[in-house]
C-alpha positions as CSV (number, residue, x, y, z in Angstrom):
1,M,-0.7,17.6,-9.8
2,A,-0.9,19.7,-6.7
3,D,2.4,18.6,-5.5
4,S,4.4,18.8,-8.7
5,P,4.6,22.1,-10.6
6,E,4.3,22.0,-14.3
7,P,7.0,23.7,-16.4
8,N,6.9,27.5,-16.2
9,E,4.5,27.3,-13.2
10,A,5.2,29.9,-10.5
11,A,7.0,28.7,-7.5
12,K,4.8,27.3,-4.8
13,P,5.3,27.3,-1.0
14,R,6.2,23.9,0.4
15,G,4.5,22.5,3.5
16,N,7.2,23.8,5.8
17,G,6.9,27.3,4.5
18,A,10.0,27.3,2.2
19,V,9.6,28.1,-1.4
20,A,10.6,25.5,-4.0
21,P,11.7,26.9,-7.3
22,A,9.8,25.7,-10.3
23,R,11.5,23.2,-12.5
24,G,10.6,21.4,-15.7
25,V,9.3,17.9,-15.0
26,F,9.0,16.6,-18.6
27,G,12.5,15.1,-19.0
28,P,12.6,13.2,-15.6
29,W,9.0,12.1,-15.9
30,I,9.5,10.8,-19.4
31,S,12.6,8.9,-18.2
32,L,10.5,7.3,-15.4
33,V,7.8,6.4,-18.0
34,G,10.4,4.9,-20.3
35,V,12.1,2.8,-17.6
36,T,8.7,1.5,-16.5
37,A,7.7,0.6,-20.0
38,L,11.0,-1.0,-20.6
39,M,10.8,-3.2,-17.5
40,L,7.2,-4.3,-18.2
41,T,8.1,-5.1,-21.8
42,L,11.0,-7.2,-20.6
43,L,8.8,-9.1,-18.2
44,V,6.3,-9.8,-21.0
45,L,8.9,-10.9,-23.6
46,R,11.0,-12.7,-21.1
47,P,8.9,-14.0,-18.2
48,G,11.9,-15.7,-16.7
49,S,12.9,-12.2,-15.5
50,F,10.4,-12.6,-12.7
51,F,12.5,-15.5,-11.4
52,D,15.6,-13.4,-11.7
53,L,14.0,-10.9,-9.3
54,G,13.0,-13.6,-6.9
55,I,9.3,-13.7,-7.9
56,N,7.5,-17.0,-8.5
57,S,5.2,-16.2,-11.4
58,Y,4.2,-19.9,-11.9
59,G,4.8,-19.3,-15.6
60,T,1.6,-17.3,-16.2
61,W,-0.1,-13.9,-15.7
62,F,-3.0,-12.6,-13.7
63,L,-3.4,-15.7,-11.4
64,D,-5.3,-13.8,-8.7
65,S,-7.8,-12.2,-11.0
66,Y,-8.3,-15.7,-12.5
67,A,-9.0,-17.1,-9.0
68,I,-11.8,-14.5,-8.4
69,L,-13.4,-15.1,-11.8
70,A,-13.1,-18.8,-11.3
71,S,-15.0,-18.5,-8.0
72,N,-17.8,-16.7,-9.9
73,D,-17.9,-19.5,-12.4
74,A,-18.0,-22.1,-9.7
75,Q,-20.9,-20.2,-8.0
76,A,-22.8,-20.2,-11.3
77,L,-22.4,-23.9,-11.5
78,G,-23.8,-24.3,-8.0
79,L,-20.5,-25.3,-6.4
80,D,-19.5,-24.3,-2.9
81,V,-17.0,-21.5,-3.6
82,Y,-15.5,-21.9,-0.1
83,K,-14.2,-25.3,-0.8
84,P,-11.3,-26.2,-3.1
85,N,-12.3,-24.9,-6.6
86,P,-11.8,-27.5,-9.4
87,L,-12.0,-24.6,-11.9
88,D,-8.8,-23.0,-10.5
89,P,-5.4,-24.5,-11.5
90,F,-4.4,-24.5,-7.8
91,H,-7.9,-25.4,-6.5
92,R,-8.0,-22.3,-4.4
93,P,-11.2,-21.6,-2.5
94,H,-12.7,-18.1,-2.5
95,V,-10.8,-16.3,0.3
96,Y,-12.1,-12.7,-0.3
97,S,-15.2,-10.8,0.6
98,S,-18.4,-12.2,-0.9
99,W,-18.8,-8.9,-2.7
100,W,-16.4,-10.1,-5.3
101,L,-18.9,-12.9,-6.2
102,Y,-21.2,-10.3,-7.8
103,L,-18.8,-10.0,-10.8
104,G,-20.5,-13.0,-12.4
105,R,-23.8,-11.0,-12.6
106,F,-22.0,-8.6,-15.0
107,G,-21.2,-11.5,-17.3
108,L,-17.5,-11.8,-16.3
109,T,-16.0,-15.3,-16.5
110,R,-12.6,-16.9,-16.5
111,A,-12.4,-16.2,-20.2
112,D,-12.2,-12.5,-19.4
113,T,-9.1,-12.8,-17.2
114,G,-6.8,-11.5,-19.9
115,W,-8.5,-8.2,-20.6
116,V,-9.6,-7.7,-16.9
117,G,-5.9,-8.2,-15.8
118,L,-4.7,-5.8,-18.5
119,V,-7.2,-3.1,-17.5
120,L,-6.2,-3.5,-13.8
121,V,-2.5,-3.4,-14.5
122,G,-2.8,-0.6,-17.0
123,G,-5.0,1.5,-14.7
124,F,-2.6,1.0,-11.8
125,V,0.5,1.9,-13.8
126,A,-1.1,4.9,-15.4
127,T,-2.4,6.2,-12.0
128,A,1.0,5.6,-10.4
129,L,2.9,7.5,-13.1
130,A,0.4,10.3,-12.9
131,T,1.1,10.5,-9.2
132,L,4.9,10.3,-9.5
133,R,6.0,13.5,-11.2
134,P,9.8,13.9,-10.6
135,R,11.6,17.2,-11.1
136,R,15.1,15.7,-11.1
137,Y,16.5,12.5,-12.6
138,S,17.7,11.4,-9.1
139,E,14.1,11.8,-8.0
140,A,12.9,9.7,-11.0
141,A,15.4,7.0,-10.1
142,W,14.0,6.9,-6.5
143,Y,10.4,6.6,-7.9
144,A,11.5,3.8,-10.2
145,A,13.0,1.9,-7.3
146,V,9.6,2.0,-5.6
147,L,7.3,1.5,-8.5
148,L,9.4,-1.4,-10.0
149,A,10.2,-3.0,-6.7
150,P,9.7,-6.8,-6.8
151,P,6.6,-6.8,-4.4
152,V,4.9,-4.3,-6.7
153,L,5.8,-6.3,-9.8
154,L,4.4,-9.4,-8.0
155,A,1.0,-7.5,-7.7
156,V,1.3,-6.6,-11.4
157,N,2.0,-10.2,-12.4
158,R,-0.9,-11.6,-10.4
159,A,-3.3,-8.7,-11.2
160,N,-4.1,-8.9,-7.5
161,N,-7.2,-7.2,-6.3
162,D,-5.2,-4.9,-4.1
163,L,-4.8,-3.0,-7.4
164,V,-8.6,-2.4,-7.4
165,V,-8.3,-0.9,-3.9
166,F,-5.4,1.2,-5.1
167,L,-7.5,2.6,-7.9
168,L,-10.5,3.2,-5.7
169,L,-8.6,5.1,-3.0
170,A,-6.3,7.0,-5.3
171,I,-8.7,9.9,-5.7
172,L,-9.3,10.3,-1.9
173,P,-6.7,13.0,-1.2
174,A,-8.1,15.2,-4.1
175,C,-11.6,14.6,-2.9
176,V,-10.7,15.6,0.7
177,L,-9.3,19.0,-0.6
178,A,-12.0,19.6,-3.2
179,R,-13.9,22.9,-3.1
180,S,-17.2,21.1,-3.7
181,R,-18.8,19.8,-0.5
182,I,-20.5,17.1,-2.5
183,V,-17.1,15.8,-3.7
184,R,-15.7,15.9,-0.2
185,N,-18.7,13.8,1.1
186,V,-17.9,11.1,-1.4
187,V,-14.9,10.1,0.7
188,P,-16.7,8.0,3.4
189,F,-18.6,6.1,0.7
190,L,-15.4,5.2,-1.2
191,I,-13.7,4.1,2.0
192,A,-16.7,2.0,3.0
193,F,-16.9,0.3,-0.5
194,A,-13.1,-0.4,-0.4
195,T,-13.5,-1.8,3.1
196,G,-16.2,-4.2,2.0
197,L,-13.9,-5.5,-0.6
198,K,-10.7,-6.0,1.4
199,Y,-11.3,-5.0,5.1
200,Y,-8.0,-3.1,5.7
201,P,-9.0,0.0,3.8
202,A,-10.9,1.0,6.9
203,A,-7.7,2.6,8.0
204,A,-8.1,5.2,5.3
205,A,-10.7,6.8,7.5
206,L,-7.9,8.8,9.0
207,L,-8.2,11.1,6.1
208,L,-11.6,12.2,7.5
209,L,-9.6,14.3,10.0
210,A,-8.2,16.4,7.2
211,G,-10.0,19.3,5.5
212,R,-11.3,22.8,6.1
213,D,-14.3,22.6,8.4
214,R,-14.5,21.1,11.9
215,R,-18.3,20.6,11.8
216,E,-18.1,19.0,8.4
217,A,-15.3,16.6,9.6
218,R,-17.5,15.5,12.5
219,A,-20.4,14.9,10.1
220,R,-18.1,12.8,7.9
221,V,-17.0,10.7,10.8
222,V,-20.6,10.0,11.8
223,I,-21.4,9.1,8.2
224,Q,-18.4,6.8,8.1
225,A,-19.3,5.1,11.3
226,L,-22.8,4.4,9.9
227,L,-21.4,3.1,6.7
228,F,-19.0,0.8,8.5
229,A,-21.9,-0.6,10.4
230,V,-23.7,-1.4,7.2
231,V,-20.6,-2.9,5.7
232,G,-19.9,-4.9,8.8
233,V,-23.4,-6.5,8.7
234,S,-23.0,-7.3,5.1
235,I,-19.6,-9.1,5.5
236,A,-20.1,-10.6,9.0
237,G,-20.4,-14.1,7.5
238,D,-17.1,-13.6,5.6
239,L,-15.3,-12.4,8.7
240,R,-16.3,-15.6,10.5
241,R,-15.6,-17.9,7.6
242,L,-12.5,-16.7,5.9
243,P,-9.9,-17.1,8.7
244,G,-10.1,-20.8,8.3
245,L,-9.7,-20.6,4.5
246,M,-6.8,-18.2,4.2
247,P,-3.5,-19.9,3.2
248,K,-0.7,-19.4,5.7
249,T,1.2,-16.3,4.9
250,E,4.9,-16.6,5.6
251,G,8.4,-16.3,4.2
252,L,9.8,-14.0,1.5
253,M,7.6,-11.4,-0.1
254,T,5.5,-11.1,3.0
255,F,5.5,-8.7,5.9
256,G,3.8,-8.3,9.3
257,S,4.3,-7.9,13.0
258,T,3.7,-11.7,13.4
259,A,6.6,-12.7,11.1
260,I,8.9,-13.5,14.0
261,P,6.5,-15.9,15.8
262,S,5.5,-17.4,12.5
263,V,9.1,-18.4,11.7
264,L,9.5,-19.7,15.2
265,N,6.2,-21.6,15.1
266,W,4.7,-19.8,18.1
267,R,1.0,-19.3,18.6
268,L,0.0,-16.3,16.6
269,G,-3.2,-15.3,18.4
270,P,-1.6,-13.9,21.6
271,W,1.2,-12.3,19.5
272,V,-1.3,-10.4,17.3
273,V,-3.0,-9.0,20.4
274,L,0.4,-8.1,21.9
275,A,1.6,-6.5,18.7
276,G,-1.6,-4.5,18.4
277,F,-1.1,-3.2,22.0
278,V,2.6,-2.4,21.3
279,G,1.6,-0.4,18.2
280,L,-1.0,1.5,20.2
281,G,1.4,2.1,23.0
282,I,4.1,3.4,20.8
283,A,1.7,5.7,19.0
284,T,0.4,7.0,22.3
285,A,3.9,7.6,23.6
286,L,4.9,9.4,20.5
287,W,1.8,11.6,20.7
288,A,2.5,12.4,24.4
289,R,6.2,13.0,23.8
290,Q,5.6,15.5,21.0
291,A,3.0,17.2,23.0
292,R,5.4,17.8,25.9
293,S,8.4,18.7,23.8
294,G,6.6,20.8,21.2
295,Q,8.3,18.9,18.4
296,S,5.2,18.4,16.3
297,R,5.7,20.4,13.1
298,K,3.3,23.3,12.8
299,L,3.0,23.4,9.1
300,A,1.4,26.4,7.4
301,G,-2.3,25.8,6.4
302,E,-3.7,22.5,5.5
303,A,-1.8,19.4,4.3
304,D,-1.5,19.3,0.5
305,T,-2.3,16.5,-1.8
306,C,1.2,15.1,-1.6
307,E,1.1,14.8,2.2
308,L,-2.4,13.4,2.2
309,R,-1.3,10.6,-0.2
310,F,1.5,9.9,2.2
311,V,-0.9,9.7,5.1
312,L,-3.2,7.4,3.2
313,G,-0.4,5.0,2.2
314,A,1.1,5.1,5.7
315,A,-2.3,4.4,7.4
316,L,-3.0,1.4,5.1
317,L,0.5,-0.1,5.5
318,C,0.7,0.4,9.2
319,A,-2.7,-1.2,9.7
320,C,-1.7,-4.2,7.7
321,F,1.6,-4.5,9.5
322,W,0.4,-4.3,13.1
323,L,-2.6,-6.5,12.6
324,G,-0.8,-9.6,11.1
325,M,0.8,-11.0,8.1
326,N,0.4,-9.8,4.5
327,Q,1.4,-10.8,1.1
328,G,3.9,-8.5,-0.7
329,Y,1.1,-7.1,-2.8
330,R,0.3,-4.6,-0.1
331,W,3.5,-2.7,-0.9
332,V,1.7,-1.1,-3.9
333,F,0.6,1.6,-1.4
334,A,4.3,2.5,-0.9
335,I,3.9,4.5,-4.1
336,W,1.9,7.1,-2.2
337,L,4.8,7.4,0.3
338,A,7.5,8.1,-2.2
339,P,6.8,11.7,-3.3
340,W,6.4,13.1,0.3
341,L,9.5,11.2,1.6
342,W,11.5,12.5,-1.3
343,R,10.3,16.1,-0.8
344,E,10.9,16.2,2.9
345,G,13.9,13.9,3.2
346,F,16.0,14.1,0.1
347,S,15.0,17.1,-2.1
348,R,17.5,20.0,-2.4
349,D,15.2,22.4,-4.2
350,D,15.5,24.9,-1.4
351,G,17.7,25.6,1.6
352,A,15.4,24.2,4.2
353,P,16.9,21.5,6.4
354,R,16.0,18.0,5.5
355,D,13.7,16.0,7.7
356,R,15.9,13.3,9.2
357,L,13.0,11.1,10.1
358,A,11.6,11.3,6.6
359,R,15.1,10.5,5.2
360,A,15.6,7.5,7.5
361,T,12.1,6.2,6.5
362,G,12.9,6.6,2.8
363,V,16.1,4.6,3.2
364,L,14.4,1.9,5.1
365,L,11.6,1.8,2.6
366,F,14.1,1.0,-0.2
367,C,15.7,-1.7,1.9
368,V,12.4,-3.5,2.9
369,L,11.2,-3.4,-0.7
370,W,14.4,-5.0,-2.2
371,T,15.8,-7.2,0.6
372,D,13.5,-10.1,0.1
373,S,14.3,-10.1,-3.6
374,A,18.0,-10.1,-2.9
375,I,17.7,-13.0,-0.5
376,A,15.6,-15.0,-3.1
377,V,18.0,-14.2,-5.9
378,G,21.0,-15.3,-3.8
379,S,19.2,-18.5,-2.6
380,N,18.2,-19.4,-6.2
381,R,21.9,-19.5,-7.2
382,F,22.4,-22.6,-5.0
383,I,19.5,-24.6,-6.4
384,G,20.8,-27.9,-7.7
385,R,24.1,-27.5,-5.9
386,V,22.8,-27.5,-2.3
387,P,20.0,-29.7,-0.8
388,L,16.7,-27.8,-1.0
389,D,16.1,-28.2,2.8
390,S,19.4,-26.4,3.5
391,I,18.4,-23.5,1.1
392,L,15.0,-23.2,2.8
393,R,16.7,-23.1,6.2
394,W,19.1,-20.4,5.1
395,T,16.3,-18.4,3.6
396,N,14.2,-18.6,6.8
397,I,17.2,-17.5,8.8
398,L,17.9,-14.5,6.6
399,Y,14.2,-13.6,6.6
400,F,14.2,-13.7,10.4
401,V,17.3,-11.5,10.5
402,E,15.7,-8.8,8.4
403,Q,12.7,-8.4,10.7
404,P,14.3,-5.7,12.9
405,M,14.8,-3.6,9.8
406,T,11.1,-4.0,8.9
407,W,10.0,-3.1,12.4
408,A,12.3,0.0,12.3
409,F,10.6,1.1,9.1
410,F,7.1,0.8,10.5
411,L,8.1,2.5,13.7
412,C,9.4,5.4,11.6
413,L,6.2,5.4,9.5
414,L,4.1,5.3,12.6
415,A,6.0,8.3,14.1
416,L,5.5,10.3,10.9
417,L,1.8,9.4,10.9
418,V,1.4,10.5,14.5
419,R,3.2,13.8,13.7
420,H,0.8,14.5,10.9
421,L,-2.2,13.9,13.0
422,R,-0.9,16.3,15.7
423,S,-0.2,18.9,13.1
424,H,-3.1,18.6,10.7
425,S,-6.2,17.1,12.4
426,V,-9.0,19.6,11.6
427,L,-10.6,18.8,14.9
428,R,-7.4,19.6,16.9
429,R,-6.4,22.6,14.8
430,Q,-9.7,24.5,15.3
431,E,-9.7,23.8,19.0
432,A,-6.2,25.5,19.3
């Protein structure tokens, strides 16, 4: 990996110009692999462990993959997939892009849920472990806290289709920095395809501003705009239809800028618009402040793969947060944040000062990933001893109280994202 030296590899310059000494990664990485395998084995052998972590698994695996394949089966039978589906145990209608309904043409049915889910989960875990290459055991512990966080395990249990997006976009940073122009030009097409599947991956287009050549970057932006137009025409009907079908997203294991009005039963439409303007205003203010103060970091050369992964994860998560409510599955993209936050905020491999903003963001990331689980675990202890209505009321109060922490995390993440764009945008850099 570009951001994790192998044993005996010569020391490489870090993004801030300091030199990190080479260290063996085999022991810490094996420990991370072992802990991950142990946790997944425990969840398979003792499914009740999900409940112990505050996760409602409904006593089964791969529910979300099942729902998509059940929609394909319903379509094959001539049923309206946008109405309650009798082939799904929860009668869920199809709430995703119509692109997912092409899976049936490849012969996939509900009977394939088991192996499809295993492939998705196995691919996700393998890709995550290939990305997370710790040099110290403390670093391995930090990665384990992110990879095995309850929201990520929820995505694993459900085999949610966010794992498909994760696998599709995982190669983007390497493609952006590839020597081959053909490989670099694959980026807009991958982003467009992922956008057609889940919409929010459009935010990954920020990676188009990284690279070596200004003219090429402009060409990629034009290509991306054209592809987005084609995708938009293809999914226009879905965008009109799906808002009325989506289940209400609220409570524990969810996040978004509209969590507060959702708990208070306020109208969400105006709040979404307001939150979007707040996010844009904060981003603009941060950009202007750093321009005046000269505080944007002038890093040597281009961003490396580690930082581009961070930018990708930050862009996706920020887009999801500012535009509304999201299920906890989206936190799978926090895996791309972890290596850069550790390197810049916690690592002691060199004498360079730690980035206080990166460290604060890392601490907040741990908190937001585990707080909902802690609330759920605590609330579950009172089941059978306290009326359910009281438990739900306490849970909602605690969820409401944690929202300032979530906002603080995303403000820090937004600030880091703005700082990167000021430092590494290929368009801005070559104009300087």
